[in-house]
C-alpha positions in Angstrom: 0.0 0.0 0.0 2.8 2.4 0.9 4.6 1.7 -2.4 1.4 2.2 -4.3 0.8 5.6 -2.7 4.4 6.6 -3.3 4.1 5.5 -6.9 1.0 7.7 -7.4 2.9 10.7 -5.9 5.9 10.0 -8.2 3.6 9.9 -11.3 1.6 12.9 -10.4 4.6 14.9 -9.4 6.4 14.0 -12.6 3.4 15.3 -14.6 3.1 18.5 -12.6 6.8 19.1 -12.9 6.7 18.6 -16.7 3.9 21.1 -17.1 5.3 23.6 -14.6 8.7 23.6 -16.1 7.3 23.9 -19.6 5.4 27.0 -18.6 8.2 28.7 -16.6 8.9 31.2 -19.4 5.4 32.7 -18.8 6.2 35.7 -16.7 2.6 36.1 -15.5 2.9 32.8 -13.6 6.6 32.5 -13.0 6.6 33.0 -9.2 3.8 30.6 -8.6 5.4 28.0 -11.0 8.7 28.3 -9.2 7.0 27.7 -5.8 5.1 24.8 -7.3 8.2 23.3 -8.9 10.2 23.4 -5.7 7.6 21.8 -3.6 6.7 19.3 -6.2 10.3 18.3 -6.5 10.5 17.8 -2.8 7.4 15.7 -2.9 8.9 13.6 -5.7 12.2 13.1 -3.7 10.3 12.1 -0.6 8.2 9.6 -2.5 11.3 8.1 -4.1 12.9 7.8 -0.7 9.9 5.9 0.5 10.2 3.2 -2.2 14.0 3.2 -2.3 15.2 -0.2 -1.0 17.1 0.1 2.3 20.0 -2.3 1.7 22.6 -2.9 4.3 25.5 -5.2 3.6 25.0 -8.8 4.7 27.3 -10.1 7.4 27.5 -13.8 8.2 25.9 -14.6 11.5 27.8 -17.4 13.3 26.7 -16.8 16.9 23.2 -17.0 18.4 20.2 -15.4 16.7 19.9 -11.8 18.0 16.6 -10.4 19.3 14.5 -9.0 16.5 16.0 -11.3 13.9 13.2 -12.2 11.4 13.7 -15.6 9.8 11.2 -14.8 7.1 12.9 -11.5 6.0 15.5 -12.0 3.3 17.6 -9.1 4.7 18.1 -11.2 7.9 18.1 -14.8 6.8 20.6 -14.3 4.1 23.2 -13.8 6.9 22.8 -17.5 7.6 24.3 -20.4 5.7 21.6 -22.5 4.0 21.9 -25.5 6.4 21.4 -23.2 9.4 18.5 -21.4 7.8 16.7 -24.7 7.1 17.3 -25.9 10.6 16.2 -22.6 12.2 13.1 -22.4 10.0 12.2 -26.1 10.7 12.3 -25.3 14.4 10.1 -22.2 14.0 7.5 -24.1 11.8 6.9 -26.8 14.5 3.4 -27.0 15.8 2.8 -24.3 18.3 5.6 -22.0 17.0 4.5 -21.4 13.3 1.7 -19.0 14.4 4.1 -16.9 16.5 6.7 -16.9 13.6 4.1 -15.6 11.1 2.8 -13.0 13.6 6.4 -11.8 14.3 6.9 -11.4 10.5 3.7 -9.3 10.2 4.8 -7.3 13.2 8.2 -6.7 11.6 6.7 -5.6 8.3 4.5 -3.1 10.2 7.5 -1.8 12.1 9.4 -1.4 8.9 6.5 0.5 7.2 6.1 2.8 10.2 9.7 3.6 10.6 11.1 3.6 7.0 8.3 4.2 4.5 5.4 6.2 6.0 7.5 9.1 7.3 8.8 9.8 3.8 5.4 9.3 2.4 3.9 11.7 4.8 6.4 14.4 3.9 5.7 13.8 0.2 2.0 14.5 0.8 2.8 17.6 2.9 5.2 19.0 0.3 2.8 18.3 -2.6 -0.1 19.9 -0.9 2.0 22.8 0.4 3.3 23.5 -3.1 -0.2 23.9 -4.5 -1.4 26.0 -1.6 1.7 28.3 -1.7 1.6 28.5 -5.5 -2.0 29.6 -5.4 -1.2 32.2 -2.7 1.8 33.5 -4.6 -0.3 33.8 -7.8 -3.1 35.5 -5.8 -0.6 38.0 -4.3 0.9 38.7 -7.7 -2.6 39.4 -9.2 -3.8 41.5 -6.4 -0.7 43.6 -5.6 1.2 44.0 -8.9 
């Protein structure tokens, strides 16, 4: 859902930027278009940051499984050799443990969304909306006082 929302902002921002930059030569709307362009670009960057993969290098894990380690997340389990991964997953899929394993995976996904995607997505929406509001105010100011 977060990636879909970010994708929509990326698409709409790209269209708005194309139109705004194409009309920048029009002196009657220049100030409003500059404001709109700046804020739309910020919205675009925040939406891209929301969907940009957060990749950290994989280090081999030889010791005990640390707290918060998610056996169902590739960014974690790729630190294990295949034999250990199979052994650890078999243990977690035993009757009585499989339900907890799935719930911890869902919880981890929620934490990831809340900490890494939605803050950028929120700022994308704020910049996008602010750009339109400020561009309208700038244009209104220009029409009324110049």
